PDB file of N, CA, C and O in Angstrom:
ATOM      1  N   UNK A   1      10.424 -77.139  48.878  1.00  0.00           N
ATOM      2  CA  UNK A   1      10.568 -76.121  47.856  1.00  0.00           C
ATOM      3  C   UNK A   1      10.311 -74.733  48.444  1.00  0.00           C
ATOM      4  O   UNK A   1      11.109 -73.813  48.265  1.00  0.00           O
ATOM      5  N   UNK A   2       9.170 -74.595  49.158  1.00  0.00           N
ATOM      6  CA  UNK A   2       8.841 -73.307  49.747  1.00  0.00           C
ATOM      7  C   UNK A   2       9.845 -72.924  50.826  1.00  0.00           C
ATOM      8  O   UNK A   2      10.203 -71.753  50.954  1.00  0.00           O
ATOM      9  N   UNK A   3      10.300 -73.898  51.600  1.00  0.00           N
ATOM     10  CA  UNK A   3      11.264 -73.613  52.667  1.00  0.00           C
ATOM     11  C   UNK A   3      12.585 -73.124  52.084  1.00  0.00           C
ATOM     12  O   UNK A   3      13.230 -72.243  52.654  1.00  0.00           O
ATOM     13  N   UNK A   4      12.984 -73.689  50.958  1.00  0.00           N
ATOM     14  CA  UNK A   4      14.225 -73.266  50.322  1.00  0.00           C
ATOM     15  C   UNK A   4      14.088 -71.839  49.774  1.00  0.00           C
ATOM     16  O   UNK A   4      15.010 -71.036  49.913  1.00  0.00           O
ATOM     17  N   UNK A   5      12.970 -71.525  49.166  1.00  0.00           N
ATOM     18  CA  UNK A   5      12.733 -70.183  48.650  1.00  0.00           C
ATOM     19  C   UNK A   5      12.682 -69.171  49.790  1.00  0.00           C
ATOM     20  O   UNK A   5      13.240 -68.078  49.692  1.00  0.00           O
ATOM     21  N   UNK A   6      11.999 -69.554  50.881  1.00  0.00           N
ATOM     22  CA  UNK A   6      11.911 -68.675  52.050  1.00  0.00           C
ATOM     23  C   UNK A   6      13.282 -68.401  52.638  1.00  0.00           C
ATOM     24  O   UNK A   6      13.581 -67.263  52.999  1.00  0.00           O
ATOM     25  N   UNK A   7      14.120 -69.423  52.743  1.00  0.00           N
ATOM     26  CA  UNK A   7      15.458 -69.210  53.309  1.00  0.00           C
ATOM     27  C   UNK A   7      16.321 -68.344  52.393  1.00  0.00           C
ATOM     28  O   UNK A   7      17.123 -67.546  52.877  1.00  0.00           O
ATOM     29  N   UNK A   8      16.167 -68.491  51.081  1.00  0.00           N
ATOM     30  CA  UNK A   8      16.927 -67.646  50.155  1.00  0.00           C
ATOM     31  C   UNK A   8      16.487 -66.190  50.254  1.00  0.00           C
ATOM     32  O   UNK A   8      17.321 -65.285  50.246  1.00  0.00           O
ATOM     33  N   UNK A   9      15.177 -65.963  50.348  1.00  0.00           N
ATOM     34  CA  UNK A   9      14.677 -64.598  50.497  1.00  0.00           C
ATOM     35  C   UNK A   9      15.103 -63.997  51.826  1.00  0.00           C
ATOM     36  O   UNK A   9      15.421 -62.810  51.895  1.00  0.00           O
ATOM     37  N   UNK A  10      15.114 -64.789  52.867  1.00  0.00           N
ATOM     38  CA  UNK A  10      15.526 -64.306  54.178  1.00  0.00           C
ATOM     39  C   UNK A  10      16.998 -63.914  54.183  1.00  0.00           C
ATOM     40  O   UNK A  10      17.377 -62.921  54.804  1.00  0.00           O
ATOM     41  N   UNK A  11      17.828 -64.691  53.491  1.00  0.00           N
ATOM     42  CA  UNK A  11      19.247 -64.335  53.378  1.00  0.00           C
ATOM     43  C   UNK A  11      19.429 -63.034  52.605  1.00  0.00           C
ATOM     44  O   UNK A  11      20.267 -62.209  52.968  1.00  0.00           O
ATOM     45  N   UNK A  12      18.651 -62.846  51.541  1.00  0.00           N
ATOM     46  CA  UNK A  12      18.801 -61.665  50.692  1.00  0.00           C
ATOM     47  C   UNK A  12      18.333 -60.398  51.396  1.00  0.00           C
ATOM     48  O   UNK A  12      18.950 -59.344  51.246  1.00  0.00           O
ATOM     49  N   UNK A  13      17.255 -60.489  52.159  1.00  0.00           N
ATOM     50  CA  UNK A  13      16.704 -59.289  52.783  1.00  0.00           C
ATOM     51  C   UNK A  13      17.276 -59.020  54.152  1.00  0.00           C
ATOM     52  O   UNK A  13      17.398 -57.859  54.544  1.00  0.00           O
ATOM     53  N   UNK A  14      17.625 -60.028  54.878  1.00  0.00           N
ATOM     54  CA  UNK A  14      18.224 -59.828  56.192  1.00  0.00           C
ATOM     55  C   UNK A  14      17.255 -59.981  57.345  1.00  0.00           C
ATOM     56  O   UNK A  14      17.677 -60.328  58.448  1.00  0.00           O
ATOM     57  N   UNK A  15      15.979 -59.739  57.134  1.00  0.00           N
ATOM     58  CA  UNK A  15      15.003 -59.919  58.209  1.00  0.00           C
ATOM     59  C   UNK A  15      13.633 -60.228  57.621  1.00  0.00           C
ATOM     60  O   UNK A  15      13.346 -59.949  56.457  1.00  0.00           O
ATOM     61  N   UNK A  16      12.811 -60.808  58.465  1.00  0.00           N
ATOM     62  CA  UNK A  16      11.477 -61.183  58.023  1.00  0.00           C
ATOM     63  C   UNK A  16      10.613 -59.940  57.815  1.00  0.00           C
ATOM     64  O   UNK A  16       9.753 -59.937  56.934  1.00  0.00           O
ATOM     65  N   UNK A  17      10.820 -58.891  58.600  1.00  0.00           N
ATOM     66  CA  UNK A  17       9.990 -57.695  58.453  1.00  0.00           C
ATOM     67  C   UNK A  17      10.232 -57.004  57.115  1.00  0.00           C
ATOM     68  O   UNK A  17       9.294 -56.492  56.505  1.00  0.00           O
ATOM     69  N   UNK A  18      11.464 -56.987  56.661  1.00  0.00           N
ATOM     70  CA  UNK A  18      11.768 -56.379  55.363  1.00  0.00           C
ATOM     71  C   UNK A  18      11.135 -57.203  54.240  1.00  0.00           C
ATOM     72  O   UNK A  18      10.587 -56.657  53.283  1.00  0.00           O
ATOM     73  N   UNK A  19      11.221 -58.517  54.376  1.00  0.00           N
ATOM     74  CA  UNK A  19      10.629 -59.379  53.362  1.00  0.00           C
ATOM     75  C   UNK A  19       9.106 -59.218  53.357  1.00  0.00           C
ATOM     76  O   UNK A  19       8.497 -59.151  52.289  1.00  0.00           O
ATOM     77  N   UNK A  20       8.497 -59.155  54.519  1.00  0.00           N
ATOM     78  CA  UNK A  20       7.052 -58.959  54.598  1.00  0.00           C
ATOM     79  C   UNK A  20       6.627 -57.613  54.032  1.00  0.00           C
ATOM     80  O   UNK A  20       5.596 -57.508  53.367  1.00  0.00           O
ATOM     81  N   UNK A  21       7.426 -56.586  54.299  1.00  0.00           N
ATOM     82  CA  UNK A  21       7.123 -55.260  53.769  1.00  0.00           C
ATOM     83  C   UNK A  21       7.216 -55.255  52.244  1.00  0.00           C
ATOM     84  O   UNK A  21       6.392 -54.634  51.572  1.00  0.00           O
ATOM     85  N   UNK A  22       8.205 -55.940  51.705  1.00  0.00           N
ATOM     86  CA  UNK A  22       8.339 -56.006  50.244  1.00  0.00           C
ATOM     87  C   UNK A  22       7.165 -56.749  49.621  1.00  0.00           C
ATOM     88  O   UNK A  22       6.641 -56.327  48.590  1.00  0.00           O
ATOM     89  N   UNK A  23       6.754 -57.840  50.232  1.00  0.00           N
ATOM     90  CA  UNK A  23       5.600 -58.583  49.719  1.00  0.00           C
ATOM     91  C   UNK A  23       4.339 -57.730  49.824  1.00  0.00           C
ATOM     92  O   UNK A  23       3.522 -57.716  48.902  1.00  0.00           O
ATOM     93  N   UNK A  24       4.174 -57.020  50.936  1.00  0.00           N
ATOM     94  CA  UNK A  24       3.006 -56.156  51.110  1.00  0.00           C
ATOM     95  C   UNK A  24       2.951 -55.040  50.084  1.00  0.00           C
ATOM     96  O   UNK A  24       1.885 -54.747  49.543  1.00  0.00           O
ATOM     97  N   UNK A  25       4.091 -54.414  49.811  1.00  0.00           N
ATOM     98  CA  UNK A  25       4.128 -53.342  48.810  1.00  0.00           C
ATOM     99  C   UNK A  25       3.816 -53.895  47.418  1.00  0.00           C
ATOM    100  O   UNK A  25       3.132 -53.250  46.624  1.00  0.00           O
ATOM    101  N   UNK A  26       4.318 -55.082  47.136  1.00  0.00           N
ATOM    102  CA  UNK A  26       4.025 -55.709  45.847  1.00  0.00           C
ATOM    103  C   UNK A  26       2.556 -56.048  45.695  1.00  0.00           C
ATOM    104  O   UNK A  26       1.978 -55.845  44.626  1.00  0.00           O
ATOM    105  N   UNK A  27       1.943 -56.563  46.755  1.00  0.00           N
ATOM    106  CA  UNK A  27       0.515 -56.871  46.701  1.00  0.00           C
ATOM    107  C   UNK A  27      -0.329 -55.603  46.560  1.00  0.00           C
ATOM    108  O   UNK A  27      -1.353 -55.606  45.877  1.00  0.00           O
ATOM    109  N   UNK A  28       0.104 -54.525  47.208  1.00  0.00           N
ATOM    110  CA  UNK A  28      -0.624 -53.253  47.072  1.00  0.00           C
ATOM    111  C   UNK A  28      -0.564 -52.753  45.627  1.00  0.00           C
ATOM    112  O   UNK A  28      -1.562 -52.267  45.096  1.00  0.00           O
ATOM    113  N   UNK A  29       0.601 -52.873  44.995  1.00  0.00           N
ATOM    114  CA  UNK A  29       0.742 -52.430  43.605  1.00  0.00           C
ATOM    115  C   UNK A  29      -0.086 -53.304  42.665  1.00  0.00           C
ATOM    116  O   UNK A  29      -0.716 -52.797  41.737  1.00  0.00           O
ATOM    117  N   UNK A  30      -0.085 -54.611  42.904  1.00  0.00           N
ATOM    118  CA  UNK A  30      -0.882 -55.514  42.065  1.00  0.00           C
ATOM    119  C   UNK A  30      -2.367 -55.214  42.228  1.00  0.00           C
ATOM    120  O   UNK A  30      -3.109 -55.162  41.247  1.00  0.00           O
ATOM    121  N   UNK A  31      -2.797 -55.016  43.474  1.00  0.00           N
ATOM    122  CA  UNK A  31      -4.202 -54.704  43.724  1.00  0.00           C
ATOM    123  C   UNK A  31      -4.637 -53.415  43.063  1.00  0.00           C
ATOM    124  O   UNK A  31      -5.731 -53.337  42.503  1.00  0.00           O
ATOM    125  N   UNK A  32      -3.783 -52.400  43.125  1.00  0.00           N
ATOM    126  CA  UNK A  32      -4.116 -51.125  42.479  1.00  0.00           C
ATOM    127  C   UNK A  32      -4.204 -51.288  40.964  1.00  0.00           C
ATOM    128  O   UNK A  32      -5.099 -50.734  40.326  1.00  0.00           O
ATOM    129  N   UNK A  33      -3.288 -52.035  40.401  1.00  0.00           N
ATOM    130  CA  UNK A  33      -3.321 -52.260  38.958  1.00  0.00           C
ATOM    131  C   UNK A  33      -4.571 -53.000  38.516  1.00  0.00           C
ATOM    132  O   UNK A  33      -5.185 -52.650  37.508  1.00  0.00           O
ATOM    133  N   UNK A  34      -4.946 -54.021  39.269  1.00  0.00           N
ATOM    134  CA  UNK A  34      -6.165 -54.760  38.934  1.00  0.00           C
ATOM    135  C   UNK A  34      -7.406 -53.889  39.106  1.00  0.00           C
ATOM    136  O   UNK A  34      -8.326 -53.945  38.290  1.00  0.00           O
ATOM    137  N   UNK A  35      -7.431 -53.089  40.164  1.00  0.00           N
ATOM    138  CA  UNK A  35      -8.581 -52.226  40.405  1.00  0.00           C
ATOM    139  C   UNK A  35      -8.765 -51.177  39.322  1.00  0.00           C
ATOM    140  O   UNK A  35      -9.879 -50.950  38.850  1.00  0.00           O
ATOM    141  N   UNK A  36      -7.676 -50.544  38.934  1.00  0.00           N
ATOM    142  CA  UNK A  36      -7.763 -49.515  37.898  1.00  0.00           C
ATOM    143  C   UNK A  36      -8.099 -50.136  36.543  1.00  0.00           C
ATOM    144  O   UNK A  36      -8.822 -49.536  35.747  1.00  0.00           O
ATOM    145  N   UNK A  37      -7.585 -51.321  36.284  1.00  0.00           N
ATOM    146  CA  UNK A  37      -7.942 -52.016  35.051  1.00  0.00           C
ATOM    147  C   UNK A  37      -9.421 -52.348  34.995  1.00  0.00           C
ATOM    148  O   UNK A  37     -10.059 -52.202  33.953  1.00  0.00           O
ATOM    149  N   UNK A  38      -9.963 -52.794  36.118  1.00  0.00           N
ATOM    150  CA  UNK A  38     -11.399 -53.104  36.185  1.00  0.00           C
ATOM    151  C   UNK A  38     -12.232 -51.840  35.994  1.00  0.00           C
ATOM    152  O   UNK A  38     -13.248 -51.865  35.300  1.00  0.00           O
ATOM    153  N   UNK A  39     -11.805 -50.734  36.608  1.00  0.00           N
ATOM    154  CA  UNK A  39     -12.523 -49.466  36.451  1.00  0.00           C
ATOM    155  C   UNK A  39     -12.504 -49.013  34.991  1.00  0.00           C
ATOM    156  O   UNK A  39     -13.530 -48.610  34.443  1.00  0.00           O
ATOM    157  N   UNK A  40     -11.334 -49.082  34.372  1.00  0.00           N
ATOM    158  CA  UNK A  40     -11.224 -48.660  32.969  1.00  0.00           C
ATOM    159  C   UNK A  40     -12.089 -49.491  32.045  1.00  0.00           C
ATOM    160  O   UNK A  40     -12.755 -48.956  31.159  1.00  0.00           O
ATOM    161  N   UNK A  41     -12.081 -50.807  32.253  1.00  0.00           N
ATOM    162  CA  UNK A  41     -12.900 -51.686  31.420  1.00  0.00           C
ATOM    163  C   UNK A  41     -14.382 -51.425  31.605  1.00  0.00           C
ATOM    164  O   UNK A  41     -15.139 -51.376  30.636  1.00  0.00           O
ATOM    165  N   UNK A  42     -14.792 -51.258  32.853  1.00  0.00           N
ATOM    166  CA  UNK A  42     -16.204 -50.997  33.122  1.00  0.00           C
ATOM    167  C   UNK A  42     -16.634 -49.638  32.577  1.00  0.00           C
ATOM    168  O   UNK A  42     -17.750 -49.489  32.077  1.00  0.00           O
ATOM    169  N   UNK A  43     -15.757 -48.658  32.674  1.00  0.00           N
ATOM    170  CA  UNK A  43     -16.086 -47.335  32.142  1.00  0.00           C
ATOM    171  C   UNK A  43     -16.233 -47.378  30.620  1.00  0.00           C
ATOM    172  O   UNK A  43     -17.152 -46.773  30.067  1.00  0.00           O
ATOM    173  N   UNK A  44     -15.338 -48.085  29.952  1.00  0.00           N
ATOM    174  CA  UNK A  44     -15.452 -48.178  28.495  1.00  0.00           C
ATOM    175  C   UNK A  44     -16.723 -48.915  28.088  1.00  0.00           C
ATOM    176  O   UNK A  44     -17.357 -48.570  27.090  1.00  0.00           O
ATOM    177  N   UNK A  45     -17.088 -49.927  28.861  1.00  0.00           N
ATOM    178  CA  UNK A  45     -18.326 -50.648  28.582  1.00  0.00           C
ATOM    179  C   UNK A  45     -19.544 -49.747  28.797  1.00  0.00           C
ATOM    180  O   UNK A  45     -20.496 -49.780  28.018  1.00  0.00           O
ATOM    181  N   UNK A  46     -19.502 -48.948  29.857  1.00  0.00           N
ATOM    182  CA  UNK A  46     -20.602 -48.026  30.127  1.00  0.00           C
ATOM    183  C   UNK A  46     -20.718 -46.945  29.070  1.00  0.00           C
ATOM    184  O   UNK A  46     -21.824 -46.574  28.676  1.00  0.00           O
ATOM    185  N   UNK A  47     -19.580 -46.435  28.609  1.00  0.00           N
ATOM    186  CA  UNK A  47     -19.598 -45.416  27.562  1.00  0.00           C
ATOM    187  C   UNK A  47     -20.105 -46.010  26.250  1.00  0.00           C
ATOM    188  O   UNK A  47     -20.807 -45.340  25.493  1.00  0.00           O
ATOM    189  N   UNK A  48     -19.747 -47.272  25.978  1.00  0.00           N
ATOM    190  CA  UNK A  48     -20.227 -47.910  24.755  1.00  0.00           C
ATOM    191  C   UNK A  48     -21.743 -48.108  24.791  1.00  0.00           C
ATOM    192  O   UNK A  48     -22.408 -48.039  23.757  1.00  0.00           O
ATOM    193  N   UNK A  49     -22.279 -48.352  25.976  1.00  0.00           N
ATOM    194  CA  UNK A  49     -23.729 -48.560  26.092  1.00  0.00           C
ATOM    195  C   UNK A  49     -24.505 -47.246  26.082  1.00  0.00           C
ATOM    196  O   UNK A  49     -25.603 -47.169  25.531  1.00  0.00           O
ATOM    197  N   UNK A  50     -23.921 -46.210  26.698  1.00  0.00           N
ATOM    198  CA  UNK A  50     -24.592 -44.907  26.758  1.00  0.00           C
ATOM    199  C   UNK A  50     -23.593 -43.805  26.407  1.00  0.00           C
ATOM    200  O   UNK A  50     -23.020 -43.190  27.307  1.00  0.00           O
ATOM    201  N   UNK A  51     -23.379 -43.549  25.142  1.00  0.00           N
ATOM    202  CA  UNK A  51     -22.395 -42.538  24.740  1.00  0.00           C
ATOM    203  C   UNK A  51     -22.723 -41.135  25.254  1.00  0.00           C
ATOM    204  O   UNK A  51     -21.816 -40.327  25.452  1.00  0.00           O
ATOM    205  N   UNK A  52     -23.987 -40.841  25.470  1.00  0.00           N
ATOM    206  CA  UNK A  52     -24.350 -39.498  25.942  1.00  0.00           C
ATOM    207  C   UNK A  52     -23.912 -39.257  27.386  1.00  0.00           C
ATOM    208  O   UNK A  52     -23.853 -38.106  27.817  1.00  0.00           O
ATOM    209  N   UNK A  53     -23.606 -40.307  28.141  1.00  0.00           N
ATOM    210  CA  UNK A  53     -23.171 -40.160  29.535  1.00  0.00           C
ATOM    211  C   UNK A  53     -21.652 -40.264  29.665  1.00  0.00           C
ATOM    212  O   UNK A  53     -21.141 -40.477  30.764  1.00  0.00           O
ATOM    213  N   UNK A  54     -20.935 -40.117  28.568  1.00  0.00           N
ATOM    214  CA  UNK A  54     -19.486 -40.321  28.582  1.00  0.00           C
ATOM    215  C   UNK A  54     -18.773 -39.363  29.538  1.00  0.00           C
ATOM    216  O   UNK A  54     -17.844 -39.773  30.234  1.00  0.00           O
ATOM    217  N   UNK A  55     -19.183 -38.122  29.585  1.00  0.00           N
ATOM    218  CA  UNK A  55     -18.521 -37.141  30.451  1.00  0.00           C
ATOM    219  C   UNK A  55     -18.654 -37.483  31.920  1.00  0.00           C
ATOM    220  O   UNK A  55     -17.681 -37.402  32.669  1.00  0.00           O
ATOM    221  N   UNK A  56     -19.857 -37.866  32.339  1.00  0.00           N
ATOM    222  CA  UNK A  56     -20.073 -38.212  33.746  1.00  0.00           C
ATOM    223  C   UNK A  56     -19.346 -39.497  34.120  1.00  0.00           C
ATOM    224  O   UNK A  56     -18.789 -39.605  35.212  1.00  0.00           O
ATOM    225  N   UNK A  57     -19.352 -40.471  33.211  1.00  0.00           N
ATOM    226  CA  UNK A  57     -18.670 -41.741  33.479  1.00  0.00           C
ATOM    227  C   UNK A  57     -17.171 -41.521  33.581  1.00  0.00           C
ATOM    228  O   UNK A  57     -16.519 -42.068  34.471  1.00  0.00           O
ATOM    229  N   UNK A  58     -16.621 -40.721  32.672  1.00  0.00           N
ATOM    230  CA  UNK A  58     -15.184 -40.471  32.679  1.00  0.00           C
ATOM    231  C   UNK A  58     -14.759 -39.723  33.938  1.00  0.00           C
ATOM    232  O   UNK A  58     -13.711 -40.026  34.509  1.00  0.00           O
ATOM    233  N   UNK A  59     -15.545 -38.765  34.374  1.00  0.00           N
ATOM    234  CA  UNK A  59     -15.222 -38.018  35.589  1.00  0.00           C
ATOM    235  C   UNK A  59     -15.224 -38.936  36.807  1.00  0.00           C
ATOM    236  O   UNK A  59     -14.309 -38.889  37.629  1.00  0.00           O
ATOM    237  N   UNK A  60     -16.247 -39.763  36.915  1.00  0.00           N
ATOM    238  CA  UNK A  60     -16.311 -40.703  38.039  1.00  0.00           C
ATOM    239  C   UNK A  60     -15.150 -41.690  37.993  1.00  0.00           C
ATOM    240  O   UNK A  60     -14.579 -42.037  39.026  1.00  0.00           O
ATOM    241  N   UNK A  61     -14.805 -42.141  36.781  1.00  0.00           N
ATOM    242  CA  UNK A  61     -13.704 -43.090  36.631  1.00  0.00           C
ATOM    243  C   UNK A  61     -12.393 -42.477  37.106  1.00  0.00           C
ATOM    244  O   UNK A  61     -11.620 -43.133  37.805  1.00  0.00           O
ATOM    245  N   UNK A  62     -12.136 -41.235  36.737  1.00  0.00           N
ATOM    246  CA  UNK A  62     -10.882 -40.586  37.138  1.00  0.00           C
ATOM    247  C   UNK A  62     -10.817 -40.358  38.642  1.00  0.00           C
ATOM    248  O   UNK A  62      -9.757 -40.519  39.247  1.00  0.00           O
ATOM    249  N   UNK A  63     -11.929 -39.989  39.246  1.00  0.00           N
ATOM    250  CA  UNK A  63     -11.936 -39.777  40.700  1.00  0.00           C
ATOM    251  C   UNK A  63     -11.687 -41.086  41.434  1.00  0.00           C
ATOM    252  O   UNK A  63     -10.900 -41.123  42.380  1.00  0.00           O
ATOM    253  N   UNK A  64     -12.337 -42.142  41.020  1.00  0.00           N
ATOM    254  CA  UNK A  64     -12.155 -43.436  41.679  1.00  0.00           C
ATOM    255  C   UNK A  64     -10.743 -43.960  41.462  1.00  0.00           C
ATOM    256  O   UNK A  64     -10.152 -44.526  42.382  1.00  0.00           O
ATOM    257  N   UNK A  65     -10.190 -43.784  40.266  1.00  0.00           N
ATOM    258  CA  UNK A  65      -8.819 -44.218  40.002  1.00  0.00           C
ATOM    259  C   UNK A  65      -7.826 -43.461  40.880  1.00  0.00           C
ATOM    260  O   UNK A  65      -6.854 -44.044  41.363  1.00  0.00           O
ATOM    261  N   UNK A  66      -8.064 -42.171  41.087  1.00  0.00           N
ATOM    262  CA  UNK A  66      -7.178 -41.396  41.957  1.00  0.00           C
ATOM    263  C   UNK A  66      -7.269 -41.880  43.398  1.00  0.00           C
ATOM    264  O   UNK A  66      -6.257 -41.936  44.096  1.00  0.00           O
ATOM    265  N   UNK A  67      -8.461 -42.228  43.849  1.00  0.00           N
ATOM    266  CA  UNK A  67      -8.609 -42.755  45.214  1.00  0.00           C
ATOM    267  C   UNK A  67      -7.906 -44.096  45.371  1.00  0.00           C
ATOM    268  O   UNK A  67      -7.294 -44.354  46.407  1.00  0.00           O
ATOM    269  N   UNK A  68      -7.983 -44.942  44.367  1.00  0.00           N
ATOM    270  CA  UNK A  68      -7.293 -46.233  44.423  1.00  0.00           C
ATOM    271  C   UNK A  68      -5.782 -46.024  44.466  1.00  0.00           C
ATOM    272  O   UNK A  68      -5.083 -46.690  45.229  1.00  0.00           O
ATOM    273  N   UNK A  69      -5.284 -45.108  43.656  1.00  0.00           N
ATOM    274  CA  UNK A  69      -3.848 -44.814  43.676  1.00  0.00           C
ATOM    275  C   UNK A  69      -3.409 -44.282  45.035  1.00  0.00           C
ATOM    276  O   UNK A  69      -2.326 -44.616  45.514  1.00  0.00           O
ATOM    277  N   UNK A  70      -4.245 -43.456  45.657  1.00  0.00           N
ATOM    278  CA  UNK A  70      -3.903 -42.924  46.981  1.00  0.00           C
ATOM    279  C   UNK A  70      -3.824 -44.033  48.012  1.00  0.00           C
ATOM    280  O   UNK A  70      -2.917 -44.042  48.844  1.00  0.00           O
ATOM    281  N   UNK A  71      -4.754 -44.962  47.969  1.00  0.00           N
ATOM    282  CA  UNK A  71      -4.721 -46.088  48.912  1.00  0.00           C
ATOM    283  C   UNK A  71      -3.496 -46.963  48.664  1.00  0.00           C
ATOM    284  O   UNK A  71      -2.871 -47.432  49.616  1.00  0.00           O
ATOM    285  N   UNK A  72      -3.145 -47.189  47.404  1.00  0.00           N
ATOM    286  CA  UNK A  72      -1.966 -47.989  47.088  1.00  0.00           C
ATOM    287  C   UNK A  72      -0.690 -47.294  47.559  1.00  0.00           C
ATOM    288  O   UNK A  72       0.217 -47.944  48.078  1.00  0.00           O
ATOM    289  N   UNK A  73      -0.620 -45.983  47.380  1.00  0.00           N
ATOM    290  CA  UNK A  73       0.546 -45.242  47.857  1.00  0.00           C
ATOM    291  C   UNK A  73       0.629 -45.297  49.376  1.00  0.00           C
ATOM    292  O   UNK A  73       1.713 -45.462  49.935  1.00  0.00           O
ATOM    293  N   UNK A  74      -0.515 -45.159  50.050  1.00  0.00           N
ATOM    294  CA  UNK A  74      -0.549 -45.248  51.506  1.00  0.00           C
ATOM    295  C   UNK A  74      -0.058 -46.622  51.966  1.00  0.00           C
ATOM    296  O   UNK A  74       0.707 -46.716  52.926  1.00  0.00           O
ATOM    297  N   UNK A  75      -0.489 -47.682  51.289  1.00  0.00           N
ATOM    298  CA  UNK A  75      -0.056 -49.032  51.641  1.00  0.00           C
ATOM    299  C   UNK A  75       1.442 -49.205  51.439  1.00  0.00           C
ATOM    300  O   UNK A  75       2.109 -49.833  52.261  1.00  0.00           O
ATOM    301  N   UNK A  76       1.974 -48.659  50.359  1.00  0.00           N
ATOM    302  CA  UNK A  76       3.414 -48.764  50.116  1.00  0.00           C
ATOM    303  C   UNK A  76       4.213 -48.002  51.167  1.00  0.00           C
ATOM    304  O   UNK A  76       5.264 -48.473  51.602  1.00  0.00           O
ATOM    305  N   UNK A  77       3.733 -46.835  51.580  1.00  0.00           N
ATOM    306  CA  UNK A  77       4.416 -46.050  52.619  1.00  0.00           C
ATOM    307  C   UNK A  77       4.395 -46.797  53.940  1.00  0.00           C
ATOM    308  O   UNK A  77       5.403 -46.838  54.645  1.00  0.00           O
ATOM    309  N   UNK A  78       3.261 -47.388  54.280  1.00  0.00           N
ATOM    310  CA  UNK A  78       3.179 -48.159  55.521  1.00  0.00           C
ATOM    311  C   UNK A  78       4.145 -49.343  55.475  1.00  0.00           C
ATOM    312  O   UNK A  78       4.805 -49.638  56.471  1.00  0.00           O
ATOM    313  N   UNK A  79       4.233 -50.019  54.334  1.00  0.00           N
ATOM    314  CA  UNK A  79       5.173 -51.131  54.202  1.00  0.00           C
ATOM    315  C   UNK A  79       6.609 -50.672  54.378  1.00  0.00           C
ATOM    316  O   UNK A  79       7.407 -51.362  55.012  1.00  0.00           O
ATOM    317  N   UNK A  80       6.947 -49.511  53.821  1.00  0.00           N
ATOM    318  CA  UNK A  80       8.307 -48.995  53.987  1.00  0.00           C
ATOM    319  C   UNK A  80       8.573 -48.602  55.449  1.00  0.00           C
ATOM    320  O   UNK A  80       9.677 -48.808  55.953  1.00  0.00           O
ATOM    321  N   UNK A  81       7.577 -48.044  56.118  1.00  0.00           N
ATOM    322  CA  UNK A  81       7.747 -47.719  57.526  1.00  0.00           C
ATOM    323  C   UNK A  81       7.939 -48.967  58.373  1.00  0.00           C
ATOM    324  O   UNK A  81       8.726 -48.958  59.319  1.00  0.00           O
ATOM    325  N   UNK A  82       7.236 -50.026  58.046  1.00  0.00           N
ATOM    326  CA  UNK A  82       7.401 -51.286  58.778  1.00  0.00           C
ATOM    327  C   UNK A  82       8.798 -51.847  58.534  1.00  0.00           C
ATOM    328  O   UNK A  82       9.426 -52.380  59.449  1.00  0.00           O
ATOM    329  N   UNK A  83       9.278 -51.726  57.313  1.00  0.00           N
ATOM    330  CA  UNK A  83      10.595 -52.258  56.979  1.00  0.00           C
ATOM    331  C   UNK A  83      11.720 -51.523  57.690  1.00  0.00           C
ATOM    332  O   UNK A  83      12.721 -52.135  58.062  1.00  0.00           O
ATOM    333  N   UNK A  84      11.567 -50.230  57.881  1.00  0.00           N
ATOM    334  CA  UNK A  84      12.640 -49.450  58.504  1.00  0.00           C
ATOM    335  C   UNK A  84      12.529 -49.391  60.016  1.00  0.00           C
ATOM    336  O   UNK A  84      13.463 -48.942  60.681  1.00  0.00           O
ATOM    337  N   UNK A  85      11.405 -49.834  60.580  1.00  0.00           N
ATOM    338  CA  UNK A  85      11.234 -49.765  62.040  1.00  0.00           C
ATOM    339  C   UNK A  85      11.958 -50.883  62.751  1.00  0.00           C
ATOM    340  O   UNK A  85      11.913 -50.966  63.979  1.00  0.00           O
TER     341      UNK A  85
END
């Protein structure tokens, strides 16, 4: 089953490096989505427990979310560079 799927993907992409780059970019996007979701949930839980600290929690949440997005973008760019090399 896996061998058949692998051969179909290899035919569609043309090379293993392109297929690996696509999988890597997809994993980077999934990881970023899970990370930001976890941050958002934890921030809402923290704000619910201490409403007076909402401003500080929200600021930290936005900074960390931006850093996660930057790492995900960097990973996607590296995957595209690997695919075109």
